[in-house]
N, C-alpha and C positions, 0 to 999 in steps of 0.2 A: 237178385236185386231188381231186375227189370220188371218182374211181376208186381213187386211192392210199389215201384215208381209208377207203373201204369195205373195201378189202382189209386194211388195218390193223385195222379194226373186227372183221373176221372172224378175223384171225390172232392178235391180241393186244389184247383189250379194255382191259386196264389201260393199255397204252401209248397206245391210241387215246384213252382218257378223259383222260389227262394232256396229250396233244397238244391235244385240243379245249379243255380248260380254259385252256391257255396261249394259244391263238388267241383265245378269248373275252376273256381278260384284256387282251390286246394290242389288242383292238378290231378284229381281222382277221376280221370276219364273213364276208367274201367267200371266205375260205379254210376256214372251218369247215364241218363235215359237219352242216348244220342238220337235215336229215331224221332222221338217226340220233340227234342230240342230243334232238330233240323226242320221238322214240320212247322214249328212255331216261328222260326226265323223266316221261312218262306212265306208264311201267312203275314208276317209283318211287312214284307216287301210288297205283297199284293195290296195290303191295306194302305200303304203309302201311295201306290198308283191310284187306288180308288179315291183317296183324298184329293189328288191332283185333278182327276176327272170331275169330281163333285164341285170343287171350287171353280174350275173352268166353266162348268154348266151354269153355275150361279152368275158368274161374270158375263158369259155370253148371253144369257137371258136378259140381263140388264142392258147390255149393248144393243141387243135387238129391240128392246122396248124403247131405248133412247133414239134409235134410228127410225123406228116405224111409228112412233107417237110423239113427234116433236112438240106438240102443244101440251103434252102432259109431263114434260121433263120437270124434274124437281131436284131440290138439293138432296133429298133422300136417295133418289136413284143415283145421283153423282157420288154420294158418300158410299153407297153399296159398291159401286164400280171401283172406287179408290180403295176401299177396305179389302175387297176380293183380290185386287192386284197386289196389295201389300202382303196378304196372306199367301198368295201364290209365290211371290218373290221369296218370302221367308221359307216356304216349303221347298222350293227349288234350291235355295241356299243350303238347307239342311240335307237335301237329297239330290246332289248335282247330277247323278246318273239319270234322273228322271227327265232331264232336258232332252236326252236322245229319244224319248218317247212322246215328246210334245205333239208332233203331227198326228199320231194315232190318238192321243188323249183328246185333242181338239175335235177330231172326227167323232169320237165316242161321246164327248160332252155335248156336241152341237145338237144332236137329236133330242136330248133331254132339254136343252135350252129352248128349242123351238116349242116343245110341248108346254113348258113353263111360261114362255113369253105369250103364247097364244091364249093360255088360260087366264093370264093376268091382264091382257089387253082386250080380250074379247074378239081379237082378230082370228081368222081361220089359219090353220097351219100352212096352207098353200100360199098365204101372203108372204111368207118368209122364204128366202133362198133355200134351195134343196141342199146345198152344201155350204159350209161356213165361208162367208165372203172375205174373211180376214185371216192373215197368217199369224203364227204365234208371236212374231215380233210386234205386230200392230196390237194384238190382243193384250200383250203385257206392257205396252208403251204407256207410261203414265199420262202423256199428253194426248193420246188418241181417244177421240170420241167420234163415232160415225155420224155422218150427216145423211140426209135423205137422198 
């Protein structure tokens, strides 16, 4: 059955996923494509971490813009900051184990945020701190907005 599952996995992922779910619910583990199920579950975990880093990068870019271009601050920037914080809070509530990865995620996201902030502000990347100047608590704090 594994050859059939593998070929269905390659041919029609949606059909394969539905078939595997039905097999698991029916307790037919001997017929399930365990290796690919495990691979897909691991992939989902990596995807959740990428989502965390991506949202942090967007938030950090706007915090950098807020701090480094005070004369250009806008309701739009503030709304983006608020929306990204809400999305991050929801994502962390849905995936509480990601909280333990926040320091690493902030470090990974910060480099992307600097590139984005530099591109959007016209400032050179060297104008921004080399490492993220805020800890995860401040970044996620709804009341925090960095000053110059």
